[in-house]
N, C-alpha and C positions, 0 to 999 in steps of 0.2 A: 836381444839386440833392437835400437829403436829404428823409426823409420827417420829419412833425412828431410828435414826443411826445406821448401821451395829454397828458401836462400841460400841455403846449405848446396843445394844442387846447383844452384845457378855461380856462386863459387867454384865449387869443383869443375864445373864445365869451363870455367873462362880461365880458369889453372889450365887444364888438360890445354884449351886452347893455345893458350900461351907456352905452353910446353911445345907443340908442334912445330907455333910460330917460328918458333927458335931454332928450329929446325931438329928437335930430335925424333928421335924415330919413333913409331910408335910402341914398341916395345920398353924404350928407354923413357917414356912418357907414363907410360903405364906403372911402371917402377916407380919413379919419383912421385906420381901423383899417388901411389899406394904408400909410400912410406912417410909424405906429406900429410896425409889426412888420415893415417891410419886404416886403410880400406884393403880388406881383398883383392887379389889383382883382379879376379873377375869382375868386381864392382869399378875397378879402374881403368879396365876397358871397356865399361859402358860407358861409363864418362868420357875417356876417348871417343868411341865410336860419335854419341852427340856430338863431341867437340866439332868431329869432322864435318857434320852437317849444318854447320852454321860458318857464317863469311867473318862474322866480326864477333867481339864478347856481346854474351847478354847482357843487359841492364838489370843490376842487383835492386830487388823492390825494398825499400825500407821495413822494418817490422814494425807491427802496429803494436799500440798499448792500448789495453781497454779502459776506456772513461767511461763514468754513468755519470747523467745529469737527468732531469726531468725536463719535459716537453708538453705543452699541452695535448690531448688524446687528437683533437681536430689537425692538430700539426704531424702530427705521429701518421697519420690517415694519409695525409696529402703526399708525404716523403716519401710512406710507402706505397701506394698507387703509383708513385714516376717512379719509384725503384722497377715498379715489377715492367711499367710500361717501356722501360728503358732498357731492361735485361740486367740491371745491375740489383746491388745491394745498399741497403738503407744507411750502410757506413760508409759504401762507396759516396753515396746521393751528399751525405756529411761533410765528408772529408772536401768536395768538390766546390762547396758551398763555402764552407769556410776558409780555403786556400781564396776563391772570387774576391771573398769580403777583405781577407788579409793584404792581397794583390792591390786592391779598391783603396785599401786605408794607409798605402805606400810601405808596406813592410812585412815582416811577418814576424813579429813579435813587439 
């Protein structure tokens, strides 16, 4: 059996949070979650426990798509150094830069 992705975990915790917010008991919520996502009851209870620990639903991260492009090595080195200094990844640095560029350009496409 494969491990859940972060997006799947977030969706399941948010679903559990929603069931509890609607007033279902822990047992009812676990049974519903188990059926909805084809989970074992044990795993459903784990998601219920995580949902009980949060005050509101978690934001779901958008999945990433791999993109390949070429950059000069000097630019890659600058991006890599900045990412290390900020404790992030090259991918996150490029994503942030492109979002800023698109926002300043007046749109998302």
